[in-house]
C-alpha positions in Angstrom: 19.0 4.1 -27.6 15.8 3.2 -29.4 14.7 0.0 -27.7 15.1 -1.6 -24.3 14.1 -5.3 -24.2 13.3 -6.3 -20.6 13.3 -9.9 -19.5 12.2 -10.4 -15.9 13.0 -13.9 -14.5 12.8 -16.1 -11.4 14.5 -19.5 -11.4 14.3 -20.1 -15.2 18.0 -20.0 -16.2 17.6 -22.2 -19.4 14.5 -20.5 -20.6 16.0 -17.0 -19.9 19.0 -18.0 -22.0 16.8 -18.9 -24.9 14.7 -15.7 -24.6 17.9 -13.6 -24.6 19.3 -15.4 -27.6 16.1 -14.7 -29.5 16.5 -11.0 -29.0 20.2 -11.1 -29.9 19.4 -12.3 -33.4 16.7 -9.7 -34.2 16.5 -8.1 -37.6 17.2 -4.7 -36.1 20.2 -2.5 -35.6 22.3 -3.9 -32.7 23.4 -0.4 -31.7 19.7 0.5 -31.1 18.8 -2.3 -28.7 19.8 -2.9 -25.2 18.7 -6.1 -23.3 18.0 -6.0 -19.6 17.7 -9.2 -17.6 16.1 -8.5 -14.2 16.9 -11.5 -12.0 14.2 -11.4 -9.4 15.9 -13.2 -6.5 16.7 -16.4 -8.4 18.4 -19.3 -6.6 19.4 -21.2 -9.7 22.3 -20.4 -12.0 20.5 -17.6 -13.8 23.3 -15.1 -12.9 26.1 -17.4 -14.3 24.1 -18.0 -17.5 23.5 -14.3 -18.2 27.0 -13.3 -17.3 28.4 -15.9 -19.7 26.2 -14.3 -22.4 27.6 -10.9 -21.5 31.1 -12.2 -22.2 30.1 -13.0 -25.7 27.9 -10.0 -26.5 29.2 -7.2 -24.4 27.5 -4.2 -22.8 24.3 -4.4 -24.9 23.3 -7.1 -22.4 22.8 -5.9 -18.8 22.2 -8.1 -15.8 20.4 -6.6 -12.8 19.6 -8.3 -9.5 16.3 -7.3 -7.9 16.0 -8.6 -4.4 12.4 -7.6 -3.7 10.4 -10.6 -4.9 7.5 -10.0 -7.2 7.0 -9.7 -11.0 5.7 -6.1 -10.7 8.8 -5.2 -8.6 11.0 -6.7 -11.3 9.2 -4.9 -14.1 9.3 -1.6 -12.3 13.0 -2.0 -11.8 13.4 -2.6 -15.6 11.4 0.6 -16.2 13.7 2.6 -13.9 16.8 1.1 -15.6 15.6 1.4 -19.2 17.5 3.8 -21.6 15.4 3.1 -24.7 12.7 5.2 -26.2 10.5 2.1 -26.0 10.5 -0.7 -23.4 9.5 -4.1 -24.7 8.7 -6.8 -22.2 9.4 -10.4 -23.1 8.6 -13.3 -20.7 11.5 -15.4 -19.7 9.7 -18.5 -21.1 9.0 -16.8 -24.5 11.0 -16.7 -27.7 10.7 -13.7 -30.0 10.4 -14.0 -33.8 13.2 -12.4 -35.8 11.2 -9.3 -36.7 9.6 -8.8 -33.3 11.4 -5.6 -32.4 11.1 -4.0 -35.8 7.4 -4.7 -36.1 6.7 -3.3 -32.6 8.7 -0.1 -33.4 6.8 0.3 -36.7 3.5 0.5 -34.9 4.8 3.1 -32.4 6.0 5.1 -35.4 2.3 5.4 -36.7 1.5 8.0 -34.1 2.8 9.8 -31.0 -0.4 9.0 -29.2 0.2 5.3 -29.3 1.5 4.4 -25.8 1.2 0.6 -25.7 1.7 -2.1 -28.4 1.3 -5.8 -28.0 1.8 -8.7 -30.3 0.6 -12.2 -31.1 1.4 -15.0 -28.6 1.5 -18.5 -29.9 1.5 -21.5 -27.5 4.2 -24.1 -27.5 2.7 -27.0 -25.6 5.1 -29.3 -23.8 2.3 -31.8 -23.6 -0.8 -31.9 -25.9 -3.3 -29.1 -25.5 -6.1 -30.3 -23.2 -9.4 -30.7 -25.0 -11.4 -29.8 -21.8 -10.3 -26.2 -21.6 -13.3 -23.9 -22.2 -12.6 -21.7 -25.2 -13.3 -18.5 -23.4 -10.6 -19.3 -20.8 -7.7 -20.2 -23.1 -6.3 -16.7 -22.3 -5.2 -17.9 -18.9 -2.5 -19.8 -20.7 -1.2 -16.4 -22.2 -2.4 -17.1 -25.7 -3.3 -14.1 -27.9 -4.4 -13.9 -31.5 -6.5 -10.8 -31.5 -6.6 -9.8 -35.1 -5.0 -10.5 -38.5 -3.9 -6.9 -39.1 -2.5 -4.0 -37.1 -5.3 -2.5 -35.2 -6.3 -0.4 -32.1 -7.5 -2.5 -29.2 -10.5 -0.8 -27.6 -11.2 -1.3 -23.9 -11.3 -3.8 -22.2 -9.1 -5.7 -24.7 -5.4 -5.6 -23.7 -2.1 -7.1 -24.9 -0.6 -9.7 -22.5 2.6 -9.2 -20.5 4.5 -11.9 -22.3 4.7 -9.6 -25.3 3.9 -6.0 -24.6 5.7 -2.7 -25.1 5.4 0.9 -23.8 6.7 4.4 -24.6 9.2 4.8 -21.8 8.6 8.5 -21.2 5.0 7.7 -20.2 6.3 6.6 -16.9 7.6 10.0 -16.1 4.0 11.2 -15.7 2.3 8.1 -14.4 2.9 5.3 -11.8 4.2 2.1 -13.2 2.9 -1.4 -12.3 1.0 -1.7 -9.0 3.2 -3.8 -6.7 0.3 -5.3 -4.8 -0.7 -7.0 -8.1 1.4 -9.5 -10.1 3.0 -12.8 -9.2 5.1 -13.2 -6.1 6.8 -16.5 -5.7 4.4 -19.4 -6.3 1.1 -17.4 -6.0 -0.6 -16.6 -9.3 -1.8 -13.1 -8.5 -2.2 -11.1 -11.8 -4.1 -8.2 -13.4 -1.1 -5.8 -13.0 -1.1 -5.3 -16.8 -4.8 -4.6 -17.2 -4.7 -2.1 -14.3 -1.7 -0.2 -15.8 -3.1 -0.2 -19.3 -6.5 1.1 -18.1 -4.8 4.1 -16.6 -2.6 4.5 -19.7 -5.7 4.7 -21.9 -6.6 8.0 -20.3 -3.9 9.7 -22.4 -2.7 7.1 -25.0 -3.9 4.5 -27.5 -3.3 0.7 -27.3 -2.5 -1.2 -30.5 -2.0 -4.8 -31.5 0.1 -6.2 -34.3 0.0 -9.9 -35.4 3.4 -9.4 -37.1 5.4 -9.1 -33.8 4.9 -12.6 -32.6 6.4 -14.6 -29.8 6.2 -18.3 -28.9 5.3 -18.9 -25.3 6.2 -22.2 -23.7 3.4 -24.0 -21.7 4.8 -26.6 -19.4 3.2 -30.0 -18.8 2.3 -29.0 -15.2 0.2 -26.1 -16.5 -2.1 -28.4 -18.5 -3.5 -30.1 -15.5 -7.0 -29.4 -14.1 -5.4 -28.6 -10.7 -3.2 -25.8 -12.2 -6.0 -24.5 -14.3 -8.5 -24.1 -11.5 -5.8 -22.7 -9.2 -5.1 -20.1 -11.9 -8.9 -19.2 -12.1 -9.0 -18.9 -8.3 -6.1 -16.4 -8.4 -7.8 -14.5 -11.2 -10.7 -13.9 -8.8 -8.3 -12.8 -6.1 -6.5 -10.5 -8.6 -9.7 -8.8 -9.8 -10.9 -8.2 -6.2 -7.5 -6.7 -5.2 -7.5 -4.6 -8.4 -10.9 -3.1 -7.6 -10.0 -2.6 -3.9 -13.6 -3.2 -3.0 -13.9 -4.0 0.7 -17.7 -3.7 1.0 -20.0 -6.3 2.6 -22.2 -6.0 -0.5 -19.4 -7.2 -2.7 -18.8 -10.3 -0.5 -22.6 -11.0 -0.5 -22.7 -10.7 -4.3 -19.9 -13.2 -4.9 -21.3 -15.5 -2.2 -24.7 -15.7 -3.9 -23.1 -16.3 -7.3 -20.8 -19.0 -5.8 -23.9 -20.8 -4.4 -25.6 -20.5 -7.8 -22.6 -22.0 -9.5 -22.6 -24.9 -6.9 -26.2 -25.6 -7.7 -25.7 -25.4 -11.5 -22.7 -27.7 -11.2 -24.8 -30.4 -9.5 -27.4 -30.2 -12.3 -24.7 -30.5 -15.0 -22.5 -33.2 -13.4 -23.1 -35.6 -16.3 -22.4 -32.9 -19.0 -18.6 -32.5 -18.6 -18.0 -29.2 -20.4 -20.9 -27.5 -18.7 -19.8 -28.9 -15.4 -16.2 -27.6 -15.9 -17.6 -24.1 -16.6 -19.5 -24.1 -13.3 -16.4 -25.3 -11.4 -14.6 -22.4 -13.0 -17.3 -20.1 -11.7 -17.0 -21.6 -8.2 -13.2 -21.1 -8.2 -13.4 -17.6 -9.5 -16.0 -16.5 -7.0 -14.2 -18.2 -4.1 -11.0 -16.3 -5.2 -12.9 -13.0 -5.3 -14.2 -13.5 -1.8 -10.7 -14.3 -0.5 -9.3 -11.3 -2.4 -11.8 -9.0 -0.7 -11.4 -10.4 2.8 -7.7 -11.1 3.0 -5.8 -8.9 0.6 -7.9 -5.8 0.7 -8.1 -6.2 4.4 -4.3 -5.6 4.6 -4.8 -2.1 3.1 
């Protein structure tokens, strides 16, 4: 088996069906691809949808139920189950282009020291893209257009989890995704990918290809200011948990910067884009403090 495509899902039956179908029609040998759907404790009809697809497409499509809730738990289950030389992760709300698999594999074939490959992620907006989103924060919507050619991604640049692949044998020698990071239910904890890839860079290279593109759906609810600021807050939490910094000095640093952002927001209240940037800073610093005090305190 050359390729394992892993789709981890939670209560997105229809989206999962479309993601699986985009892999089933790849321009790549069917005998060389297996598809694993890891159902992370869904309560909708995900199981029935996937099993109906299994009746049509046979054993190349596998359904696995993972009861322990959390995206990192589901991804690690996929890694344990994978039989392919490469494991390609596709989000359950993403649709792969026809040459997605072949273009990912082509990059791995460039060198045995390439351990991770990511591709372009194009947004599909259910509603119009908001014009108030600061350009530097579009990445929170999982949009990636890193380069126009195949290239190595130097640190700290990383591919995103909606479209990322790894050499499976790397996980024989290193720990997979940290399970204290990554989404669990409705929280927006993240940074599990950046933490894993940072460790992987100690022995392997990370590459990007614009030719292995996927389309990523962005629902209407994610285009609200409420969701956006919530996502920024959780990014602050995630970064604090990733660093595992419990020091009083770290709390003081983020508190000072939060107060500075509050002051700057008052001064820019009549300049909308500058005001939004300061509100983003406030949410991020607040999340960082919560991450240090609450989540790291559990450790």
